[in-house]
C-alpha positions as CSV (number, residue, x, y, z in Angstrom):
1,M,91.1,127.2,-49.7
2,V,90.5,124.3,-51.9
3,N,94.1,123.2,-52.0
4,A,95.9,122.6,-48.7
5,W,99.2,122.6,-50.6
6,D,98.7,126.4,-51.3
7,D,99.0,126.8,-47.4
8,E,102.7,127.4,-46.6
9,A,102.0,126.4,-42.9
10,F,100.5,123.1,-43.9
11,V,103.3,122.3,-46.3
12,A,105.8,123.2,-43.6
13,K,104.1,120.8,-41.1
14,V,104.3,118.0,-43.8
15,R,107.8,118.6,-44.3
16,Q,108.6,118.4,-40.5
17,T,107.3,114.8,-40.5
18,G,110.2,113.8,-42.7
19,R,107.9,111.5,-44.6
20,D,107.5,111.4,-48.3
21,H,104.5,109.1,-48.6
22,L,101.3,110.9,-48.0
23,I,97.6,109.8,-47.5
24,L,95.3,112.6,-48.4
25,A,91.6,113.3,-48.3
26,G,89.4,116.3,-48.9
27,L,85.8,117.5,-48.8
28,T,85.7,117.0,-52.5
29,F,87.8,114.4,-54.3
30,E,87.9,116.3,-57.7
31,T,89.2,119.6,-56.1
32,C,90.4,119.5,-52.5
33,A,92.2,116.1,-52.5
34,S,93.2,116.0,-56.2
35,L,94.8,119.5,-56.2
36,A,96.8,118.8,-53.1
37,A,97.9,115.5,-54.4
38,I,99.0,116.8,-57.7
39,A,100.9,119.6,-56.0
40,A,102.6,117.3,-53.5
41,R,103.6,114.9,-56.3
42,S,105.3,117.9,-58.2
43,D,107.3,118.6,-54.9
44,G,108.6,115.0,-54.9
45,Y,106.0,113.4,-52.5
46,Q,104.2,110.2,-53.1
47,P,100.6,111.0,-52.5
48,V,97.6,108.6,-52.3
49,V,94.1,109.8,-52.2
50,A,91.8,107.9,-49.9
51,L,88.7,108.0,-52.2
52,D,86.3,106.6,-49.7
53,A,87.0,109.5,-47.5
54,C,86.2,112.2,-49.9
55,G,82.9,113.5,-51.2
56,S,81.8,114.7,-54.5
57,F,79.1,116.9,-55.8
58,S,78.3,114.6,-58.8
59,H,79.3,111.4,-60.5
60,H,80.6,113.3,-63.5
61,K,82.8,115.5,-61.4
62,R,84.3,112.5,-59.5
63,E,85.1,110.8,-62.9
64,A,86.7,114.0,-64.1
65,G,88.9,114.1,-61.1
66,L,89.8,110.4,-61.4
67,A,90.8,111.1,-65.2
68,R,92.8,114.2,-64.1
69,R,94.8,112.2,-61.4
70,H,95.5,109.4,-63.9
71,H,96.5,111.6,-66.6
72,R,99.2,113.3,-64.4
73,E,100.7,110.1,-62.9
């Protein structure tokens, strides 16, 4: 699974915290972390991706992930 927000159990645990600000990281920034952040934002959360805690397979993919995140904000 590349998007933790697709896992109903994960989302349920996040909701149980009662918090609306999230700090996310993932194996890859451009997929794992970005997709979860975009989905969480559309559900009313305020996600922040810890870029330094995420990997990437290439500089170009990282830049594309950054562009996608900024475009949706």
